[in-house]
C-alpha positions in Angstrom: 39.8 -95.2 34.9 43.0 -94.9 36.8 44.6 -98.2 38.1 46.3 -96.9 41.2 48.2 -100.1 41.4 50.2 -99.0 38.4 51.4 -95.8 40.1 55.2 -95.8 40.8 55.1 -92.6 42.8 52.0 -91.0 44.3 52.8 -87.6 46.0 50.1 -86.8 48.6 48.8 -83.3 49.3 51.6 -82.5 51.7 54.4 -84.3 49.8 56.9 -82.7 47.4 60.5 -82.9 46.3 62.8 -83.4 43.3 62.3 -86.5 41.1 65.2 -88.0 39.2 65.5 -91.0 37.0 68.6 -92.8 35.6 69.1 -92.1 31.9 71.8 -93.0 29.4 73.4 -89.9 27.9 76.5 -90.0 25.7 77.1 -93.6 26.7 77.0 -92.8 30.4 74.3 -93.3 32.9 73.2 -90.1 34.7 70.5 -89.1 37.2 68.3 -86.7 35.3 65.6 -84.4 36.7 62.1 -85.3 35.4 59.9 -83.4 37.9 59.9 -81.1 40.9 57.0 -80.4 43.3 57.0 -77.6 45.8 54.1 -77.2 48.3 53.3 -73.9 50.1 55.6 -72.2 47.6 54.3 -68.6 48.5 54.4 -67.9 52.2 52.5 -64.6 52.0 48.7 -65.4 51.9 47.8 -61.9 50.7 50.2 -62.1 47.8 48.8 -65.6 46.9 45.2 -64.1 47.0 46.3 -61.3 44.8 47.7 -63.7 42.2 44.6 -65.9 42.3 42.2 -62.9 41.9 44.2 -61.8 38.9 43.8 -65.2 37.4 40.1 -65.2 38.1 39.8 -61.8 36.2 41.9 -63.1 33.4 39.8 -66.2 32.9 36.6 -64.2 33.2 37.7 -61.6 30.7 39.5 -63.6 28.1 38.4 -66.2 25.6 38.9 -69.9 26.1 41.5 -71.2 23.6 40.8 -74.9 24.2 37.1 -75.3 23.8 37.4 -79.1 23.4 39.0 -79.5 26.8 37.3 -79.3 30.2 37.5 -76.0 32.0 39.0 -72.8 30.7 42.5 -71.9 29.4 43.5 -68.4 28.4 46.7 -67.3 26.7 48.6 -64.3 28.2 51.4 -62.3 26.7 52.6 -62.4 23.1 50.9 -64.3 20.2 50.4 -64.1 16.5 46.9 -62.7 16.6 44.0 -64.3 14.7 44.0 -65.9 11.3 41.9 -63.1 9.8 44.3 -60.4 11.1 47.7 -62.0 11.7 50.1 -59.8 13.6 53.0 -60.5 15.9 51.8 -58.6 19.0 50.3 -58.7 22.4 47.3 -61.1 22.6 44.1 -59.3 22.0 41.8 -61.8 23.5 39.7 -59.9 26.0 36.0 -60.4 25.2 34.3 -59.2 28.4 32.6 -55.8 28.1 33.8 -54.7 31.5 37.4 -55.0 30.5 37.4 -52.9 27.3 39.8 -50.0 26.6 41.2 -48.7 30.0 40.0 -51.8 31.8 41.9 -54.0 29.3 45.0 -51.9 29.7 44.9 -52.3 33.5 44.3 -56.0 33.3 47.2 -56.5 30.9 49.5 -54.7 33.4 48.2 -56.8 36.4 48.6 -60.0 34.5 52.2 -59.1 33.4 53.1 -58.1 37.0 51.6 -61.4 38.3 53.7 -63.4 35.9 56.8 -61.4 36.7 56.2 -62.3 40.4 55.8 -65.9 39.4 58.9 -65.9 37.3 61.1 -64.5 40.1 59.6 -67.1 42.4 60.6 -69.8 39.9 64.1 -68.4 39.9 64.2 -68.6 43.7 62.6 -72.0 44.1 63.1 -74.3 41.2 66.2 -76.5 40.7 69.1 -75.2 38.6 68.2 -77.5 35.7 64.9 -75.7 35.3 66.2 -72.1 35.9 69.2 -72.6 33.5 66.9 -74.1 30.9 64.7 -71.0 30.8 67.6 -68.6 31.0 69.3 -70.3 28.1 66.1 -70.0 26.0 65.8 -66.3 26.8 69.5 -65.7 26.2 69.6 -67.6 22.9 66.6 -65.9 21.5 66.7 -62.4 23.0 63.0 -62.5 22.8 60.7 -59.8 24.2 59.6 -59.9 27.8 56.0 -59.8 29.0 55.5 -56.1 29.4 51.8 -55.4 29.8 51.5 -54.6 26.1 54.2 -51.9 26.2 53.4 -50.6 29.7 56.7 -51.8 31.3 60.1 -50.8 30.1 63.1 -53.2 30.5 66.7 -53.4 29.4 68.6 -55.9 27.2 68.7 -58.3 30.1 65.0 -58.3 30.5 65.2 -56.4 33.8 62.6 -53.7 34.5 60.2 -52.4 37.1 56.7 -53.6 38.0 54.2 -52.8 40.8 51.6 -55.1 42.4 48.8 -54.4 44.8 48.7 -56.7 47.8 46.3 -56.6 50.8 47.7 -56.1 54.3 45.2 -58.4 56.0 43.1 -55.5 57.4 41.1 -54.7 54.2 43.6 -52.2 52.9 45.8 -52.5 49.9 49.5 -51.6 49.7 51.6 -51.0 46.6 54.8 -53.0 46.2 57.3 -52.0 43.5 60.0 -54.3 42.4 62.9 -52.5 40.6 65.7 -53.9 38.4 64.2 -57.4 38.3 63.6 -59.7 35.4 60.2 -59.5 33.8 58.3 -62.6 32.8 59.1 -64.7 29.7 56.8 -63.7 26.8 54.2 -66.5 26.7 52.0 -67.9 29.5 48.6 -69.2 30.3 45.9 -68.8 33.0 43.5 -71.6 33.8 40.4 -72.5 35.9 39.2 -76.1 36.3 41.3 -77.0 33.3 41.9 -80.7 32.5 43.6 -82.3 29.5 44.2 -85.9 28.5 47.7 -87.3 28.6 49.7 -85.5 25.9 53.1 -84.0 25.2 54.3 -80.7 23.7 57.3 -79.4 21.8 58.5 -76.2 23.4 61.7 -74.2 22.9 62.7 -75.0 26.4 62.9 -78.4 28.0 61.0 -77.8 31.2 57.5 -76.3 31.9 56.4 -75.0 35.2 53.0 -74.3 36.7 51.6 -72.8 39.9 48.2 -73.9 41.3 47.1 -70.9 43.3 43.7 -72.0 44.7 41.6 -75.1 45.1 38.3 -74.2 46.7 36.3 -77.2 48.1 32.7 -76.7 49.4 31.5 -80.1 48.2 31.7 -82.1 51.4 34.1 -84.5 49.7 37.7 -85.1 50.8 40.1 -83.0 48.7 41.8 -86.2 47.3 38.6 -87.3 45.7 38.1 -84.2 43.6 40.4 -85.0 40.7 42.4 -82.3 38.9 45.6 -84.1 39.7 48.8 -83.9 37.6 50.4 -87.0 36.0 53.8 -87.6 34.5 52.9 -90.8 32.6 56.2 -92.4 31.6 57.2 -92.9 35.2 53.8 -93.6 36.7 53.8 -90.4 38.8 50.7 -88.8 40.2 51.0 -85.4 41.9 47.8 -84.8 44.0 46.6 -81.3 43.6 46.3 -78.7 46.3 46.6 -74.9 46.5 49.9 -73.1 46.4 51.8 -75.8 44.6 54.5 -75.3 42.0 55.3 -78.2 39.6 58.1 -78.5 37.0 58.2 -81.2 34.4 59.7 -82.0 30.9 57.1 -80.8 28.4 58.1 -83.3 25.7 57.2 -86.2 28.0 53.7 -87.6 28.3 51.7 -85.7 31.0 48.2 -84.5 31.7 45.7 -83.3 34.3 42.8 -85.5 35.3 39.1 -84.4 35.2 37.7 -82.5 38.1 35.0 -84.5 39.9 32.7 -81.6 40.8 32.4 -78.1 39.3 29.7 -75.4 39.2 27.4 -74.2 42.0 24.9 -75.6 44.4 21.1 -75.1 44.4 21.5 -71.7 46.0 24.0 -70.5 43.5 27.0 -70.8 45.8 30.3 -72.1 44.3 31.0 -75.8 45.1 34.6 -76.0 43.8 37.2 -74.4 41.7 40.9 -74.9 40.9 43.0 -72.1 39.4 46.6 -71.7 38.3 49.1 -70.3 35.8 51.9 -71.7 33.7 54.7 -70.8 31.3 53.9 -72.2 27.8 55.8 -71.2 24.6 55.1 -72.1 21.0 57.9 -74.1 19.5 57.8 -71.8 16.4 58.3 -68.6 18.2 62.2 -68.5 18.6 62.9 -68.9 14.9 60.3 -66.4 13.7 61.2 -63.9 16.5 64.8 -63.8 15.3 63.7 -63.2 11.7 61.2 -60.5 12.8 63.7 -58.8 15.1 66.2 -58.6 12.2 63.5 -57.2 9.9 63.7 -60.0 7.4 60.1 -61.1 7.9 56.9 -59.1 7.8 54.4 -59.2 10.7 52.1 -61.4 8.5 54.9 -63.8 7.6 55.9 -64.1 11.3 52.3 -64.9 12.2 51.9 -67.4 9.5 55.0 -69.3 10.7 53.9 -69.2 14.3 50.5 -70.6 13.2 52.3 -73.5 11.4 51.3 -72.3 7.9 54.9 -72.7 6.6 56.1 -76.2 7.0 59.3 -77.1 8.8 61.2 -80.3 9.6 58.9 -81.2 12.5 56.4 -82.7 10.1 52.9 -84.0 10.8 52.6 -82.7 14.3 53.0 -79.1 13.0 50.3 -79.8 10.5 48.0 -80.9 13.3 48.9 -77.9 15.4 48.2 -75.5 12.5 44.9 -77.0 11.8 43.9 -77.0 15.5 44.7 -73.3 15.8 42.8 -72.4 12.7 39.8 -74.4 13.9 40.0 -72.6 17.3 40.3 -69.2 15.5 37.2 -69.8 13.4 35.0 -71.0 16.3 36.2 -68.2 18.5 35.7 -65.5 15.9 32.2 -66.6 15.2 31.2 -67.0 18.8 33.3 -64.5 20.9 31.5 -65.2 24.1 32.1 -68.5 26.0 28.7 -70.1 26.8 26.8 -73.3 27.3 27.0 -73.9 23.6 30.5 -75.2 24.0 29.6 -78.7 22.8 27.8 -77.4 19.8 30.8 -75.3 18.8 33.0 -78.2 19.1 30.8 -80.2 16.8 30.8 -77.3 14.3 34.6 -77.4 14.3 34.6 -81.1 13.8 32.1 -80.9 10.9 34.2 -78.3 9.1 37.5 -80.0 9.7 38.0 -81.4 6.2 37.1 -78.2 4.5 39.5 -76.3 6.7 42.2 -78.9 6.2 42.0 -78.6 2.4 42.1 -74.8 2.6 45.0 -75.0 5.0 47.0 -77.4 2.7 46.5 -75.1 -0.2 48.6 -72.5 1.6 51.7 -74.5 2.0 
């Protein structure tokens, strides 16, 4: 249970801004950015609806990678593939029969275009600390951009062309083409009703950023009673969730999203509630193995093994846990490719096989 008396900053549904704390760096006290919140970040409702619909399709078509968490989280962009077929390539995680072959190709393009739009919004909205952090990551690694699985060309600066379909408010759809603009960073995620306990992550860039695109409420309850809020724990910060909100935070600091109070449908089958959004997330292993792969000094399988944490590095036990977790997820997903009501049973299956998998995993390093 949350003790609201312990909150140091509680940003209401219509409140945002930049959050700084005083930290000691190189012997000097400095004001350092720890969070940023922007409400109504996209002023075009039709564009927002387009992004949200793309997220809905992505979540519906792609497998859930965090079956032990509430809600659904799908990876978009580049990954290392499955444990049974490791390969450094575009994530092949579409499981819905309606999105096979040509449908998958079109969805991959729409997802990449959506994240390109999001990335350019971040560049135009987020504080310089966040923008420069991502730019430095991209510059230092020279890593691939999210290109719809090879459908978008781009130059050495990551600039290319993409097209999105946006409604005009009258039921018609117009094509908007953006030329000579940066495509999205390579790795991202789409989510619906997703919640995760307070945790922290090691990523190759300091900041993470998310965009909540919709929050539908047909429950009869006030929006501030529905959960799904974001917390930056070290500073006692709660950011109350509402649609069209962009949040930036330091991923290595403790953070999380609270459980949603109500999900599902009513007795007539009508939706009661949903919250959807996207974010930029990057494995901490990717920059190193990308450089090796780009130079041709590693095979695709070796690259995938390092990304999955099968080759130890100085980060220690956390990487062991990450590698085991991804192997558990891969096994459960490969055996049960369709997300269903058996989610709890699959989680138990993963827990029961944890020791055997751990011994197998340890024999590889």
